[in-house]
C-alpha positions as CSV (number, residue, x, y, z in Angstrom):
1,M,7.4,0.6,21.9
2,N,7.9,-2.2,19.6
3,G,10.9,-1.6,17.2
4,S,8.7,-2.4,14.1
5,I,6.1,0.2,15.2
6,F,8.8,2.7,15.8
7,W,10.2,2.2,12.3
8,A,6.8,2.3,10.7
9,L,6.1,5.6,12.4
10,I,9.4,7.0,11.2
11,G,8.6,5.8,7.7
12,G,5.2,7.5,8.0
13,T,6.7,10.8,9.0
14,M,9.0,10.7,6.0
15,L,6.2,10.3,3.4
16,P,4.6,13.8,3.7
17,L,8.0,15.3,4.2
18,Q,9.3,13.7,1.1
19,A,6.2,14.8,-0.9
20,V,6.5,18.4,0.2
21,I,10.2,18.5,-0.5
22,N,9.8,16.9,-3.9
23,G,6.8,19.2,-4.7
24,R,9.1,22.2,-4.1
25,L,11.8,20.6,-6.3
26,A,9.3,20.0,-9.1
27,R,9.0,23.8,-9.7
28,P,12.6,24.5,-10.8
29,L,12.8,21.1,-12.6
30,G,9.6,21.7,-14.4
31,S,7.8,18.5,-13.6
32,P,6.8,16.2,-10.7
33,L,8.2,13.4,-12.7
34,W,11.7,14.9,-12.8
35,A,11.5,15.7,-9.0
36,A,10.6,12.1,-8.4
37,A,13.4,10.9,-10.6
38,A,15.9,13.1,-8.7
39,S,14.5,11.8,-5.5
40,G,14.8,8.2,-6.7
41,A,18.4,8.8,-7.6
42,V,19.2,10.1,-4.2
43,T,17.4,7.2,-2.7
44,T,19.4,4.7,-4.7
45,V,22.7,6.3,-3.7
46,A,21.6,6.4,0.0
47,L,20.4,2.7,0.0
48,V,23.7,1.5,-1.7
49,V,25.8,3.4,0.9
50,I,23.6,2.1,3.9
51,G,23.5,-1.4,2.5
52,L,27.3,-1.6,2.1
53,A,27.8,0.0,5.5
54,T,25.4,-2.5,7.3
55,T,25.8,-5.7,5.5
56,G,29.4,-5.7,4.7
57,G,29.1,-6.3,1.0
58,L,27.1,-6.5,-2.2
59,P,23.8,-8.4,-2.5
60,R,24.0,-12.1,-3.4
61,G,23.4,-12.4,-7.1
62,E,21.9,-15.9,-7.1
63,G,19.0,-15.0,-4.8
64,G,16.7,-13.5,-7.5
65,V,17.0,-16.1,-10.3
66,D,14.0,-18.3,-9.1
67,L,11.7,-15.4,-8.1
68,P,8.5,-14.6,-10.2
69,V,9.0,-11.6,-12.6
70,W,6.6,-9.4,-10.5
71,S,9.1,-9.7,-7.5
72,W,11.2,-7.1,-9.3
73,S,8.4,-4.6,-9.8
74,G,8.5,-2.9,-6.3
75,G,10.7,-0.1,-7.8
76,L,7.9,0.6,-10.4
77,C,5.3,0.8,-7.6
78,G,7.6,3.1,-5.7
79,A,8.2,5.3,-8.7
80,L,4.5,5.7,-9.3
81,A,3.8,6.4,-5.7
82,L,6.6,8.9,-5.5
83,T,5.5,10.7,-8.6
84,A,1.9,10.8,-7.6
85,M,2.6,12.2,-4.1
86,T,5.0,14.8,-5.6
87,A,2.3,15.9,-8.1
88,A,-0.5,15.9,-5.4
89,A,1.2,17.5,-2.4
90,P,1.4,21.1,-3.7
91,R,-2.1,21.1,-4.7
92,L,-3.7,19.2,-1.9
93,G,-1.5,20.2,1.0
94,A,0.5,17.6,3.0
95,A,-2.3,16.6,5.4
96,T,-4.9,15.9,2.6
97,M,-2.4,14.2,0.3
98,I,-1.1,11.9,3.1
99,S,-4.7,11.0,4.2
100,M,-5.5,10.0,0.7
101,V,-2.2,8.0,0.5
102,I,-3.1,6.2,3.8
103,T,-6.6,5.5,2.7
104,G,-5.3,4.1,-0.7
105,Q,-2.9,1.9,1.2
106,A,-5.5,0.6,3.5
107,L,-8.0,-0.2,0.7
108,F,-5.5,-2.2,-1.3
109,S,-3.9,-3.8,1.8
110,V,-7.2,-5.3,2.8
111,V,-7.6,-6.8,-0.7
112,I,-4.0,-8.2,-0.5
113,D,-4.6,-9.6,3.0
114,Q,-8.0,-11.1,2.0
115,Y,-6.6,-13.1,-0.9
116,G,-3.0,-13.5,0.2
117,L,-1.8,-11.8,-3.0
118,F,1.8,-11.7,-4.0
119,G,2.7,-14.6,-1.6
120,S,1.6,-12.8,1.5
121,A,-0.2,-14.4,4.3
122,S,-4.0,-14.3,4.1
123,H,-5.9,-12.3,6.8
124,P,-9.6,-12.4,6.3
125,L,-11.8,-9.4,5.8
126,T,-13.6,-8.8,9.1
127,A,-16.4,-6.4,10.1
128,R,-13.7,-4.5,12.2
129,R,-11.5,-4.1,9.1
130,V,-14.4,-2.9,7.0
131,I,-15.3,-0.3,9.7
132,A,-11.6,0.8,9.9
133,V,-11.5,1.4,6.2
134,F,-14.7,3.4,6.2
135,L,-13.3,5.6,9.1
136,L,-10.1,6.1,7.0
137,I,-12.3,7.1,4.0
138,A,-14.3,9.4,6.2
139,G,-11.1,11.0,7.6
140,A,-9.7,11.5,4.2
141,V,-13.0,13.3,3.1
142,L,-12.8,15.6,6.2
143,F,-9.2,16.4,5.4
144,S,-10.2,17.3,1.8
145,K,-12.9,19.7,2.8
146,R,-11.8,23.3,2.6
147,N,-12.7,25.7,5.4
148,P,-15.2,28.3,4.5
């Protein structure tokens, strides 16, 4: 198995786990927002420790000076995603929530790819990709239907 595929699968397994754990944490903290904030704080500490252990030092400061302002907004995207999943998981269940997350990711990803947004390489929208997105939407709808 390709290493990138392996890490993508590991990352994928962590999303529903994180959402369910944060959903549980939201109850005593009183809000999905506070649970997401606590999760973000733990994430920050973990990333700093892992970064120091694997790179041997702090990040280079000069690297971000010439970047567009939007380059720094990834954390805002992560905060919104984390809060949304934390709020949705207890109500929808892990499978329905993650199917909606994956569908949302695929929908916006084909737009990013089509237009090469945010400096990414352009990958044209093909019939195969359109069919794949519709299959994801159908899967999300099936996950969201309650059994009688």
